[in-house]
N, C-alpha and C positions, 0 to 999 in steps of 0.2 A: 602663559607657558614659556615664552621666550625669556622672560625675566627669571623664571625658576631655573632654566638651563644655564643661564649666564652666571648664576651664583655658584655653580658646581665647580670646584677646583679643576685645573687642567690635568693634573696628575691623576685625579680620580676618574676623569673622562677616559684617559688612556687605559686605565685598568678595567674600565667597564666594557661590557659587550657592545658590539656595534649598535648604536642607537637608532634602529629602524623604527618606523611608525608602529610596527606590530610588536616591538620589543616590550619586555615586562617592565623595564624601568620607566618608560614613558607612560605606560598604563598606570603605574603606581603614582607617578608624578601628577597625572591628570586627576586621579581620584583624590589625591591630597589637595590639589588646587581647588577642586570643586568643593571639597569638605571645608577648606578654609573660607571660600566665598560664602558658603551656607552659614558658617559660624558668624562671619562678619555681618551678614544680612540679618540673621536672627538677633544679633546684639543690637543692631539699629532698630529693628522692630520692637524689641523689648523696651529700649530706651524711650521710644515714641509712645509706647503703650502706657508707660508709667505716667508720663506727663500729658494731661489732657490739653487740647488746643484752646487758645484764647477765643472764646465765642462771644460775640456781641450780645447784649441783653435783649435785643429785639428778636433774636432767634431763641434765646433761653426761655423767654416768657411763653412763646408758642409751644416749645417742647414741654415745658412744665404744665401748660394747660392740657396738652394731649395726655401726659402721664397721669394727671389726676382724674381725667374724665373717662379714660378707657375702662377701668374696672367697675364703673358705677352699677351696671346691671348685675354682674356676678356678686358684688358686695351686697346689693339689695336682696338678692335671692338667699344668700347665706344668712343674713341678719334677720330675715323674717321667719326663719325656721324655728328657732328656739321658743319665741313667744307663742307659736302655733303648735307646740308639742302636744298639749292636751287635745287640741282640735284634731290634729292628725291621727292621734291614737283612736279617737272616737270615730272620725269619718272613714278612716281606712281600716279600722278594726285590727290594729297592730299592737304588739307589746312594747315595753320600753326597750327591750333588746332589738326588736325589729326597727324601731325608730333609730337606735344607735347604728344599725346597718345602713339606713338611709343617710344618716348624718356623716358616716365615715366613708360612704361610697366614693366621694371625690378624692379622699385621701388615700384610699387603698391602691388605686391605679397609679397614683403619683408617688408611690414609694420608690419607684425606679425611673419612671418617665422623666421627671425633672432633670436628671443627669443627662439622659440622651437628648432631651429637648434643649438643655443648656449648651451642650457641645454643638448641636446643630445650629443654635442661635449664633454662637461665636463664628461658625464656619460660613453659613449662608447669609447671615446678616439679620438685623432687627426688623427691617421693613417686611420681608417675607414672613418672618416669624409672627409679627403682629397680626398680619392678615389671616394667617392660618389659625392662630389661637382664638381670635375674636370670632371667627366663623364657627369654630367648633363649639365655643361657649354658647353661641346663639342657638345652635341645633340642640344642645343639651338643655337649655332653658325652655325651649319649645316643648321638648319631650316631658319635662317636669310639669309644665303647665297643662299639657294634654292629660297627664296622669291624674290630675285633680278632677277632670271631667268624667273620667271612666273609673275612678276609684281604684287605681292600680299602684300599689306601693312599690312593686318591683320595677315598673316602668319609671317611676320617680327616681328610684335608685339608679336606673340606667342613665337617666338624664343627668343626675349628679355626677356620674362617672365621666360623661363627656365634658361637663363643665369643669371637672377637676383636671382633665387632660389639658384643656386650654388655659386654665387659670395658673397652672404651675409655670408654663412657659411665659405667659403674660407678665407674671411677677418678675422673672429674670430679665425680660425685655425692658421693663420699667427701670430696673436698677442699672442696666447698661446705658440706657438713654440718659439717666440722671447723672451717672458718673462721667459720661462723654461731654455733656453740656456744662456741667458745673465743676468737674474735677473733684479734688479733695477740698478745695476752698469753696465754701457755700453748699457742700453736699449735705451737711446736716440740716441746714435751713430748708433746702429743697425737699429733703426727705420728711422733715417735720411738717411742711405744708401739705405734702401728699397724704401723710397719715392723718392730718387734721381733716381733710376733705373725706377721707375714708371713714373717720369717726362720725362725721356729720351725716353721711349716707346711712351708716349703720344705725345711728340714732333715729333718723326719720323712718327707715324701714322697720326697725324693731318696734317703734312706738305706734306705727299705723297699721301693722299687719292684723292685729286683733280687731281694732275698730273697723277696718275695711271688711273683715270677715263677718262681723256682727251687723254692720250697717247695710251691707248689700245682700246678706243672707247666703253668700257663697265664698268660702275661704280661698277658692282657686284664683280670685282676682289678685291676691297677694303673690301669686306665681306668674300671672300674665303681665303684670306691671314690669317686673325685672326683665321679662323676655323682650318687651318693647325697648327698654334701655340697652339690652344686649345688641339689638338690631342697630341702634344708634351708634354703638361702639364700632361696628363694622364700617359705617359711613365715616366716622371720625378717622379710622385707620386709613381708609382710602384717601381722605383729604390730607393726612400727614404725609403719606407716600408721595402725593403730588407736590406738596410743599417742600419736601426734602429733595426731590428731583429737579424742581424748577426755580426754587427761591433760595435755598441754602447754598452758599458757595461751595464748590467742589472741595476746596482745601480744608473745610471744617466739617465735612460730612462724616458720619460714622461709617467706616469702611469695614466690611466683613473680612475675616481671615482669608477667605477664598480670593476676594478681590485684591487683597494685599499681596498674596502669593503670586497672583497673575501679573501684578505690576512689577514685582521684584525678581522674578525668575523666568528664564526662557524655558526651563524644563518643568513648567507648571503642571504638565500632564501627569508627572510623577507624584504630585501633591494630592493625596486622597483624603476624604473625610475619615477621621478616626477618633478614638477616645483618648488620644495622646495627652490632651490638656488635662484630663482627669488625673493621670499619673504624674503630672508636672506640678500639682498643687503642693505647696510646702506644708511642713508639719504644723506651723503656726496657725494655718487656717483649719486644718483637721481637728485641732484642739477644741474648737467650738462645737461643731455639729456632733462629733463623736461622744461628747460628754453631756450635751444638753438634749439627750434623746427623747425624754418625755416631758420636758419643761414647757414647751409650747402647748402640748396637749393638756397639761395640767392647768395652764392659764385659760384656755378656751373652755374648760369645764365650767367655769363660773358663768359664762354666757349661756351654757346649755342647761344648768340646773337652777340658776337663780330665779327665773320666773316661777317655776314650780314651788320652790321653797318659800318665796314671798307670798304666793297664792295660798299656801298651806297655813299662813298666819291670818287668814280671813279676808284677804284682798281679792277683788275680782280679777279675772284673767287680763282684762284690759289695763287695769291699774298696775298689776304686777309686772306686766310687760313694759309699761312706761317707767316704773321705778328701776327695773333692771337695766333699761337702756339709758338711764340717767348717767351711767358710768361713762358715757361718751361725751358728756357736756364739757367737763374740765379739759380733757385732751383736745377737744375741738378748738379751744382758744389758746391753750398753752403750748401745744406741740411745736409750732414754728419758733416760739421763744426758747423752748428747750433745745431745739436744733441750733439756734444762734449761740446759746450758752455753751453747748458742747464744742462748737467751732472755736469759741473764744477761750474757753478754759480747759477743755479736755475731760480727763477723769472718767473715761468710758467704762472701764472695768470696775471702778469704785461704785458707779451707779448700778452696774449689773449685780454686784455683790449685795448691795443694800436693798434692792427692790423685792427679793423674795420674802423678806420679813414683813413687808406690807401685805403680801398675799396671804401669808400664814394668819396674820391678824384679821384680815377681812373674812376668810373662810371660818375662822373660829367664832367671830361675832355673828355671822349669818347663820351658822349651824347650831351653835351652842349657847346663844344668849337671847335675851328678850328685847334688846335695843331695837329701835326702829330700823328697818332694812336700808334706809337711806345712809345710815352711818357706815356699814361695811361697803356700800356702793361708792361712797366718797373715797374710801381707802383704795378701792379697786381703780377708781378714776385717776387718782394720783399715781398709782403704780402703772397704769396704762400709759401715762405721759412719758414715763422714763424707762420702760422695760425693754421691749424688743428693739426700739429705735437705736440705742447705742451699739447693739450688735450689728445692725445693718450698716451703720456708719463706720464700723471697725473692719468689716470684711474686706473692703477695697484696700485698706492699709495693710492687712495681713496677706493679701494676694499680690498687690502692686503690679498688676498686669491686666490691662483692658481686654487683651485677647483671651483671658481665662475667666473673666468675671461672670459670663453667662454660665459657664460650667460650675464655678464656685457657688453661685446662688442656687443653681440647680441641685447641687449636692446638699446644701443647707436645707433647701425646701424638701428634698427627699427624706432626710432624717426627720424633719418635723412632721411630714405627712405619714411616715411609717409609724411614728409614735402616736399620732392622733388616731390612726386607723385601729390601733390596739386599744387605746384609752376609751374611745367612743363606745366600743363594744363591751369592754370590761365594766365601764360605768353602768351600762344597761343591765348587765348580768348581776352586778353587785346590788343594784336597786331592786331587781325582780326577786333575787334570792332573799332580800331583807324585807319583803312585803311592801315594797314601795318606798322604804326609808332611804334617805341619802347619807345616813351617819357613816357608813363604811366608806362611801365615796369621799366624803369630806376629810376623813382621817388619812386616806390614801394621798389626796392632793396636798394636805398639809405636810406630810412626811416628804413628799417630792420637793416641795418648795423649801423646806428646811435643809434638805440636801443641796439645793441650788445655792444657798448662802455659802456653804463651804466650797462649792465649785467656784464661786466668785472670788473667794480668797485665793484659790489655786491659780486663777487667771491673773490676779494681781502679782503673785509670786513669779509666774512665768514672764509677765510683762517687765517687771523690774530687773530680773536676772538674765533673761535670754532675748528679749525683744527691744532693748534700749528704750523702754517706756513709750513704745509706739502708741498704745491706747491711752496713756496718761497725759502725754503732752498736748498742748493746744495746737491748733493748726499753724499759727505763727511760729511757735517755738520749734515745732517739728521741721518746718521748712528751713528755718535758720540753722538748725543742727545738721540737716542733710546737706546744706551748702558747704559745710566745713569738712564733710567726709571725702577723703581722697580715694579710698577703695571701697566702693559700695558693696562688693561681694563679700567683704569680711566684717562689715559693720553690722551689729545686731539690729540697728534701727532700719536698715535697708535690705539686708540679706534675707532671703526666704528659701533656705535649703530644703531639699526634699529628703525625707527619711522613709525609705521603702517600708520598713516594718510598721511605721505609724499608718501609712496608707493602707497596707494590707489588713492590719487589725481593724481599722475603721470600716473597711470594705466588708470584712467578715461580720462585723457587728451590724452593719446595715442589712446584709443578707439575712441574718438571723431574725431581725425585726420584720423584714418584708415577708419572710415565710410565716412567722407567727401571725402577722396581720391578715395574710391571705387565708390561713387556716381558720381563724376566727370568723372572718367575713363569709367564707363559703359555708361554714358550719351553720351559721344563723341566717343565711340568706335562703338556703334550700329548705 
C-alpha cells in the first residue's frame, strides 16, 4: 500500500480529497492492489502447473504401480460382461435391449458426473478422490455379484451405476497422477504401460468368464472375482495415501488446488469450490470431446458384439469369447513401445486420422466376409494399440495446466460416456428390430468410423494452422521450440485462449446427449 501511494504525483495528491482510511480512493487502491497480487499469484501457479516437478524414479515406479493396479477389479468386471451376454440373457430372462441397459448403466450416470468429479478432484486432491471412488466401485461390484445370486437384472444395473460413478473419477485421478510424476516427458510411455496392463486384465477376464461359468456351473463367480479385486484396490489406495504422506518429500507431492490456495493467500476463506476450471478450458481442448461424441462408443461396440458374431459362425461360446479377447494380445506387448515412439517422434493427430480406417476394415471383414474371425480381430488389435492413447497423451498438451487436468479428463470422459449410453441402447434396439441380426449395427459403426477419418484430417489442419504443431512435434522438438518463445501468451504452441462460444456450444451438445441418453435408459429400464 505504501508503495502505491508513493507513486502518486504530489500535484495529484493536492487535488485529491483528504485521504482518510475510509476514503473512496484508498478503497479503490486496496482493491487494485489485491487484484494485482491475485493476478501475480495466479500467474505463478499457472507457470508451476505447466511444468511438472523433477521426481526421482524410485517414486515414479511406486506411483506407476499404483496407477496400473487400482482399476483391476473394475476392468475385470467390465471385460467379463460381453462374453457372458448370451448367458445373462438366458439366466436373467432379458432381451438384447435390456442387456444394453445393463451395459450402459455405468455410462448413463457418468454423462455429467465426471465433470463434477474432475473439478472436485482438482480442488480437494487425488488422495481423497482415490479413496472415495475405489470404495464406491467396491459397493457397486458387490451389488452386481449379489444380483447374480438372486437373478435380478435391475440390481445388476444398479451396481453398474455405482461402479460407473467411481470409475469416472478414478480414470481422471490416474491421469493426474501420471502427469504429475512423469510430466510430458515419459507421459506416453507411462500411459502405454498402464494401457498394456489394462489390456492384459481385459484379456484374462474376457477369456476366463465363460470357462468359469461352465466349469463351476454358476456364472456369478465371474462377478464375485472382480469384487474381490475391487476390495484389494481399496487397500492399495490406503497404502498409497500413507506412502504419499510419509515417504514422498513434501516438495514433490501433488498439491490440491485448495491446499495451494491456502498456502498462497491469507484470504483463503474467500476461495470456494466452484466449476470455474470448466469455463477456463481453452478451445483447443474442446475441439476433441465435442467432435468425437460417438467414436469411443463405436469402438467399444466391437467388444460387445464380436463374441455373438463369432459364435454365430459355429464356434462355442467359450471359443468365441477367447477369439474376441485375442484383440488384447497385440496391445499387451506393443503399447509401451507405441508410447515411446510417440514421445520420440510425435505425430499424434496423424495416428488419430489413420486408425478409423482399420476399424472400418475390421467391421467389414467380421460382418460381411467369410474369413476366419481372427483376421478382423488382428486389425482391431493393431487399431487398439494406436487409437485412444494418442488422445490421452495430447490432452495435457492442449490444456497445459495441472490444475485443470482433472476437469479436462472429466469432460472428455463425460462426452464418451454420454455417447456410450446412447449407443449401447441403440445397438440393442437395432438388433431386436432386425430379428437378432447385427447388420444394421455394423453399418452404423462403419459410417461413424468413416466420419472419424475426416475428423482426424480436421485435427491435422487445426494443429498445423492454429496450434503450432503441438500434437505433431516430438517431445524433444516441442521443448526446444518452447524454450525459444519470448511471449507464451501469443505463441500458438503455448497459448490456450478461451472462446466462450466454443465452450457454450460444446456444453449444449453435451446437454443434448445427456438428455437423450437418460430418455433411452429410463424408457427401456422401466
